[in-house]
C-alpha positions as CSV (number, residue, x, y, z in Angstrom):
1,M,-10.1,3.4,18.4
2,S,-7.3,4.9,20.5
3,N,-3.9,3.3,20.3
4,K,-1.9,5.2,22.9
5,I,1.4,3.4,23.6
6,S,3.0,3.4,27.0
7,V,6.7,2.8,26.6
8,I,8.6,1.6,29.7
9,T,12.4,1.7,30.2
10,V,14.0,0.2,33.2
11,V,17.6,1.0,34.0
12,Y,20.2,0.7,36.7
13,N,23.7,2.3,36.5
14,D,23.8,2.6,32.7
15,V,24.7,6.2,32.1
16,K,26.5,5.1,28.9
17,H,23.3,4.1,27.1
18,I,20.3,5.7,28.8
19,R,20.3,8.9,26.7
20,E,20.4,7.0,23.4
21,T,17.5,4.8,24.5
22,M,15.4,7.8,25.7
23,E,16.1,9.8,22.5
24,S,15.0,6.8,20.5
25,F,11.6,7.0,22.2
26,F,11.3,10.8,21.6
27,S,12.2,10.4,17.9
28,Q,9.1,8.2,17.3
29,T,6.6,9.7,14.9
30,W,3.7,8.0,16.5
31,E,2.0,10.8,18.5
32,E,-0.2,8.8,20.9
33,K,2.5,7.8,23.3
34,E,3.8,8.3,26.8
35,Y,7.2,7.5,28.4
36,I,7.8,5.9,31.8
37,V,11.3,5.4,33.1
38,I,12.1,3.3,36.2
39,D,15.6,3.7,37.6
40,G,16.7,1.3,40.3
41,G,18.6,4.0,42.3
42,S,21.6,4.5,40.1
43,T,24.7,6.1,41.4
44,D,26.7,6.6,38.2
45,G,24.9,9.7,36.8
46,T,22.0,7.8,35.1
47,A,19.4,9.5,37.3
48,E,20.8,12.9,36.4
49,V,20.4,12.2,32.7
50,I,16.8,11.1,33.3
51,K,16.1,14.4,35.2
52,E,17.0,16.4,32.1
53,Y,13.9,14.9,30.4
54,A,11.6,15.0,33.5
55,D,9.1,17.4,32.0
56,R,8.6,15.1,29.0
57,L,8.0,12.0,31.0
58,A,4.6,10.6,32.1
59,Y,6.3,9.1,35.2
60,W,9.8,8.4,36.5
61,C,11.5,7.5,39.7
62,S,14.9,6.5,41.0
63,E,14.7,4.1,43.9
64,K,15.7,0.7,44.9
65,D,13.7,-2.2,43.6
66,A,13.8,-6.0,43.6
67,G,15.3,-6.3,40.1
68,V,14.5,-5.7,36.5
69,Y,11.1,-7.5,36.5
70,D,10.0,-5.7,39.7
71,A,10.9,-2.4,38.0
72,M,8.9,-3.5,34.9
73,N,5.9,-4.2,37.0
74,K,6.2,-0.8,38.6
75,G,6.2,0.8,35.2
76,V,3.2,-1.3,34.0
77,Q,1.2,-0.2,37.0
78,H,1.8,3.5,36.1
79,A,0.9,3.0,32.4
80,N,-2.1,5.0,31.1
81,G,-2.0,4.0,27.4
82,D,-3.8,1.3,25.5
83,W,-0.7,-0.7,24.9
84,V,2.5,-1.4,26.8
85,N,5.9,-1.7,25.2
86,I,9.2,-2.5,27.1
87,L,12.3,-0.7,25.7
88,N,15.3,-1.9,27.7
89,C,18.1,0.5,28.4
90,G,20.8,-0.1,25.8
91,D,18.2,-1.0,23.2
92,Y,16.6,1.4,20.7
93,Y,13.9,1.5,18.1
94,F,14.8,0.4,14.6
95,S,13.5,3.5,12.9
96,D,11.6,6.7,13.8
97,H,8.4,5.1,12.7
98,S,8.8,1.7,14.4
99,L,5.8,2.2,16.7
100,A,3.7,3.6,13.9
101,D,4.5,0.6,11.7
102,A,3.7,-1.8,14.6
103,I,0.2,-0.4,14.9
104,R,-0.6,0.3,11.2
105,N,0.9,-2.8,9.6
106,C,-1.5,-5.3,11.3
107,D,-5.1,-5.7,12.5
108,A,-4.6,-4.0,15.8
109,G,-8.3,-4.0,16.6
110,N,-8.4,-7.8,16.8
111,A,-5.2,-8.2,18.8
112,D,-4.4,-8.6,22.5
113,I,-0.6,-8.8,21.8
114,I,1.1,-7.4,18.7
115,Y,4.6,-8.6,17.9
116,G,7.1,-8.0,15.1
117,D,10.7,-8.4,14.0
118,S,13.8,-7.2,15.7
119,M,17.5,-6.5,14.8
120,K,20.3,-7.9,16.9
121,L,23.3,-5.9,17.9
122,R,26.5,-8.0,18.4
123,Q,29.8,-6.2,19.1
124,G,28.7,-3.3,16.9
125,H,27.4,-5.4,14.1
126,V,23.6,-5.5,13.3
127,F,21.9,-8.7,12.2
128,P,18.3,-9.6,11.5
129,F,16.3,-11.3,14.2
130,P,13.0,-12.2,12.6
131,S,9.8,-13.3,14.4
132,S,7.7,-16.2,13.3
133,S,4.2,-16.0,11.9
134,N,3.5,-19.4,13.5
135,V,1.8,-18.4,16.8
136,A,1.4,-22.1,17.7
137,G,5.2,-22.2,18.1
138,L,4.6,-20.5,21.5
139,E,3.7,-23.9,22.8
140,Y,7.5,-24.6,22.8
141,R,9.5,-21.4,22.9
142,P,9.3,-17.6,22.2
143,V,8.6,-16.8,18.5
144,Y,9.5,-13.1,18.9
145,R,11.7,-10.8,21.0
146,H,9.8,-9.5,24.0
147,G,10.9,-5.9,23.4
148,S,9.3,-6.1,19.9
149,S,5.8,-6.5,21.2
150,L,2.9,-4.5,22.5
151,V,0.5,-5.9,25.1
152,R,-2.9,-4.4,25.9
153,T,-2.4,-2.4,29.0
154,Q,-5.3,-3.8,31.0
155,I,-4.2,-7.4,30.1
156,H,-0.6,-6.6,31.3
157,K,-1.9,-5.1,34.5
158,E,-3.8,-8.3,35.2
159,N,-0.8,-10.4,34.2
160,L,2.3,-8.8,35.8
161,F,5.7,-10.5,35.7
162,A,5.6,-13.4,38.2
163,L,8.2,-12.4,40.8
164,D,7.4,-15.5,42.8
165,K,8.7,-17.6,39.9
166,K,12.0,-15.7,39.7
167,K,13.9,-18.5,41.5
168,D,12.6,-21.1,39.0
169,Y,12.8,-19.1,35.7
170,G,15.4,-16.4,36.3
171,F,15.9,-14.1,33.3
172,A,13.1,-15.9,31.4
173,L,10.3,-14.3,33.3
174,D,9.3,-12.4,30.2
175,W,8.9,-15.7,28.4
176,Y,6.9,-17.0,31.3
177,L,4.5,-14.1,30.9
178,I,4.2,-14.6,27.1
179,Y,3.6,-18.4,27.7
180,T,0.9,-17.6,30.3
181,L,-0.9,-15.2,27.9
182,Y,-0.7,-17.8,25.2
183,K,-2.2,-20.5,27.4
184,K,-5.0,-18.1,28.4
185,K,-5.8,-17.9,24.7
186,Y,-5.2,-14.2,24.2
187,R,-5.0,-13.1,20.6
188,F,-1.4,-12.8,19.2
189,V,-1.1,-10.9,15.9
190,R,2.1,-10.5,14.0
191,T,2.8,-7.1,12.5
192,D,4.9,-6.5,9.4
193,A,7.3,-4.2,11.2
194,I,10.8,-4.2,12.6
195,I,10.4,-2.7,16.1
196,E,13.6,-2.8,18.1
197,V,17.3,-3.2,17.9
198,F,18.5,-5.1,21.0
199,D,22.0,-5.7,22.4
200,E,22.8,-9.4,22.4
201,E,25.2,-8.8,25.3
202,G,22.2,-8.5,27.7
203,M,21.4,-10.7,30.7
204,S,19.7,-13.3,28.6
205,N,22.6,-14.0,26.2
206,H,23.0,-17.6,27.4
207,P,21.5,-19.8,24.6
208,V,21.7,-23.2,26.2
209,R,20.5,-22.0,29.6
210,G,17.9,-19.9,27.8
211,E,16.6,-23.0,26.0
212,Y,16.5,-24.9,29.2
213,L,14.4,-22.2,30.9
214,N,12.2,-22.1,27.8
215,Y,11.7,-25.9,28.2
216,K,10.9,-25.6,31.9
217,I,8.3,-23.0,31.3
218,S,6.8,-24.9,28.4
219,I,6.2,-27.9,30.7
220,S,5.0,-25.8,33.6
221,D,1.5,-27.0,32.9
222,G,2.4,-30.6,32.2
223,F,5.1,-32.8,30.7
224,R,5.0,-33.6,27.0
225,I,7.5,-35.9,25.3
226,G,7.3,-33.7,22.1
227,K,8.6,-30.7,24.1
228,L,11.5,-32.7,25.5
229,V,12.4,-33.8,22.0
230,S,12.1,-30.2,20.7
231,F,14.4,-29.0,23.6
232,L,17.1,-31.6,23.0
233,T,17.0,-30.9,19.2
234,K,17.4,-27.2,19.8
235,V,20.3,-27.7,22.2
236,M,22.1,-29.9,19.7
237,K,21.5,-27.3,17.0
238,I,23.0,-24.6,19.2
239,W,26.1,-26.7,19.8
240,L,26.4,-27.6,16.1
241,V,26.0,-24.0,14.9
242,G,28.7,-22.9,17.3
243,S,31.2,-25.4,16.1
244,P,34.0,-24.5,13.6
245,V,33.0,-27.6,11.5
246,Y,29.6,-26.2,10.9
247,S,30.9,-22.8,10.1
248,G,33.2,-24.2,7.5
249,M,30.5,-26.4,6.0
250,R,28.1,-23.5,5.9
251,K,30.5,-21.3,4.0
252,F,31.0,-24.0,1.5
253,V,27.3,-24.7,1.0
254,L,26.1,-21.1,0.9
255,G,29.0,-19.8,-1.1
256,P,30.8,-22.0,-3.8
257,L,27.9,-24.5,-4.0
258,T,25.3,-21.7,-4.6
259,N,27.4,-19.7,-7.2
260,S,29.8,-22.2,-8.7
261,I,28.2,-25.7,-8.7
262,L,24.5,-25.1,-8.9
263,P,24.6,-22.7,-11.9
264,S,25.9,-25.6,-14.1
265,L,22.7,-27.6,-13.5
266,P,19.4,-27.4,-15.3
267,W,16.9,-25.0,-13.8
268,C,14.5,-27.7,-12.6
269,V,17.4,-29.4,-10.7
270,R,18.8,-26.1,-9.4
271,R,15.4,-24.9,-8.2
272,F,14.9,-28.2,-6.3
273,A,18.4,-27.8,-4.6
274,M,17.9,-24.2,-3.8
275,R,14.6,-25.0,-2.1
276,K,16.3,-27.7,-0.1
277,L,18.9,-25.2,1.0
278,G,16.2,-22.9,2.4
279,M,15.3,-20.6,-0.4
280,K,11.6,-19.9,-1.1
281,I,10.7,-19.9,-4.8
282,G,7.2,-19.6,-6.1
283,K,5.7,-21.5,-9.0
284,G,6.7,-20.1,-12.4
285,T,9.7,-18.1,-11.1
286,Y,13.0,-18.3,-12.9
287,V,16.5,-17.2,-11.6
288,D,19.2,-17.0,-14.2
289,S,22.2,-19.2,-13.6
290,R,24.6,-16.2,-14.0
291,C,23.1,-14.4,-10.9
292,Y,25.2,-14.1,-7.7
293,I,23.3,-15.0,-4.5
294,M,24.4,-14.4,-0.9
295,N,22.6,-16.4,1.8
296,L,20.0,-18.0,-0.4
297,N,18.4,-19.4,2.8
298,K,17.2,-15.8,3.6
299,L,15.8,-15.2,0.1
300,S,12.2,-15.5,-0.7
301,I,10.8,-14.9,-4.3
302,G,7.1,-15.2,-5.1
303,K,5.5,-16.8,-8.2
304,D,5.9,-15.8,-11.9
305,S,8.9,-13.6,-11.3
306,H,12.0,-13.3,-13.5
307,I,15.5,-12.6,-12.2
308,N,17.8,-11.8,-15.2
309,R,21.5,-12.5,-15.7
310,M,24.3,-10.8,-13.8
311,V,21.9,-9.8,-11.0
312,T,23.3,-9.7,-7.4
313,L,20.9,-10.8,-4.7
314,D,22.3,-10.1,-1.3
315,A,20.0,-11.8,1.1
316,R,22.2,-11.6,4.2
317,G,19.8,-9.2,5.9
318,G,16.7,-10.8,4.5
319,L,15.4,-10.3,1.0
320,T,11.7,-10.7,0.0
321,I,10.6,-10.4,-3.7
322,G,7.0,-10.6,-4.6
323,D,5.0,-12.1,-7.5
324,S,5.4,-11.1,-11.2
325,V,8.6,-9.1,-10.5
326,S,11.0,-8.4,-13.3
327,V,14.6,-7.7,-12.3
328,S,16.7,-6.7,-15.3
329,H,20.3,-7.4,-16.3
330,G,23.0,-6.2,-13.9
331,V,20.8,-5.1,-11.0
332,M,22.4,-5.1,-7.5
333,I,20.1,-5.6,-4.5
334,M,22.2,-5.1,-1.3
335,T,21.1,-5.7,2.3
336,G,24.6,-5.4,3.7
337,S,26.6,-2.3,4.5
338,H,29.0,-0.7,7.0
339,D,28.8,2.1,9.6
340,V,31.3,4.5,8.1
341,Q,31.2,6.8,11.1
342,S,32.4,4.1,13.5
343,R,36.1,3.6,14.1
344,H,35.6,-0.2,14.0
345,F,33.7,-0.1,10.6
346,P,31.0,-2.6,11.8
347,V,28.8,-4.4,9.3
348,K,25.1,-3.8,9.3
349,F,22.4,-5.9,7.7
350,Y,18.9,-4.6,7.0
351,P,16.2,-6.2,5.0
352,I,14.7,-5.3,1.6
353,E,11.2,-5.9,0.5
354,I,10.1,-5.7,-3.2
355,G,6.3,-5.8,-3.9
356,D,4.3,-7.6,-6.6
357,F,4.5,-6.3,-10.2
358,V,7.7,-4.3,-9.6
359,W,10.1,-3.7,-12.5
360,I,13.7,-2.9,-11.8
361,G,15.6,-1.6,-14.8
362,C,19.1,-2.6,-16.0
363,G,22.0,-1.6,-13.8
364,A,19.8,-0.2,-11.0
365,M,20.9,-0.6,-7.4
366,V,18.6,-1.1,-4.4
367,L,20.2,-0.5,-1.0
368,Q,19.4,-1.9,2.4
369,N,16.4,-1.1,4.5
370,V,14.2,-0.2,1.6
371,K,10.6,-1.2,0.6
372,I,9.5,-1.0,-3.0
373,G,5.8,-0.8,-3.2
374,K,3.5,-2.8,-5.5
375,G,3.7,-2.0,-9.1
376,A,6.6,0.5,-8.8
377,V,9.2,0.9,-11.5
378,V,12.9,1.6,-10.8
379,S,14.5,3.1,-13.9
380,A,17.7,1.8,-15.4
381,G,20.8,3.1,-13.5
382,A,18.8,4.4,-10.5
383,V,20.1,4.1,-6.9
384,V,17.3,3.5,-4.5
385,T,18.0,4.6,-0.9
386,K,14.5,5.2,0.4
387,D,11.1,3.5,0.2
388,V,9.4,3.7,-3.1
389,P,5.6,4.2,-2.9
390,P,3.3,1.8,-4.9
391,Y,2.8,2.5,-8.6
392,T,5.4,5.2,-8.8
393,I,8.3,5.4,-11.3
394,V,11.6,6.5,-9.8
395,G,14.9,7.4,-11.4
396,G,18.2,9.1,-10.8
397,V,20.9,9.0,-8.1
398,P,19.5,9.0,-5.5
399,A,16.2,7.8,-7.0
400,K,13.3,10.3,-7.0
401,V,9.7,10.1,-8.2
402,I,9.6,10.9,-11.9
403,G,6.2,9.5,-12.8
404,H,3.3,7.2,-12.0
405,R,2.2,3.9,-13.4
406,T,-1.2,2.5,-14.1
407,E,-2.6,0.4,-11.3
408,D,-4.5,-1.9,-13.6
409,L,-1.8,-4.6,-13.8
410,E,-2.3,-8.2,-14.6
411,Y,0.6,-10.2,-16.1
412,R,3.2,-12.8,-15.4
413,C,7.0,-12.5,-15.9
414,T,8.4,-15.4,-17.9
415,P,12.0,-16.1,-19.1
């Protein structure tokens, strides 16, 4: 089955970012793709940059339009692929294989809309923006970022952005489209992929107003008291999270409480408290009291795994550890880092995924944006900077494949 992706970028007077966004598309390893760029008649040099790529574009134009959603509709109407993805100017793909991951990491053949995770760019800093696997949540609000989705082209052409609703829903017309597709019972499938990095400073960076528009859209087919309660709860949470009181309490709960108070408690009590604070811990798993954990609410560990003493678990960017995983003494797993080439030295958080039956040896280090495949072994003292294939043994600095492991594995890690 063909999976050609039509990527659409709309832009107006953004010469500062258009080249980076376009290069992000051309860097994609997925070969079945086409690029459509719709410019709203820019006068700042944007159109001149687009012209440089004209022979590599399926379609482009530079002319006045009725706004961003009108431009998107124009792009959709020119799409000839099987899927449509919207890559806003100023945004870019998370990696060179984001589109490939989006298609390959899910059952695309049984999907009408594919959606995945995102990363959020805030004043140069990059933070995780995960999607939800709970598709039913679309009854209330978006569960993913619009740019991190692929929509069947024919479905999108039959369901364009509703320009007649612009006065009612403003910058939330993309959510209105998603809600419409959900109510029409199209098939939404989550893919295990981070697709885009988006700039939080975009036009929709108004959380309370955004939630209000989400609510208006969610009751566009009828009022529900549950949706009103959900809206009010969400707004209260937004105000609370933005308060200095919450910030101070959060630092206390996720810092000293996690690493100073809880370690003095028996494991059964500590495990209960950690779960209540948001950490996911599978049955039979043990985390030594002498470990150091950052943001345990973004840490997930499967069943029958053993995290030994003096291990650092940095979950600020999202850390997932599978079943029957053994993490030896003194291992450091780090999702946080900095952009050393930037004059402002911004922080960047990227997730780490560790598969089932992985063994990480003493003193090893696993750095951000890495996936360690099922059954892999990381030798003592190794520094992992790239993905590790399943059932391989890696060692050295940086870690390289030095052997292969049997795939006939069946055991549990116990303390």
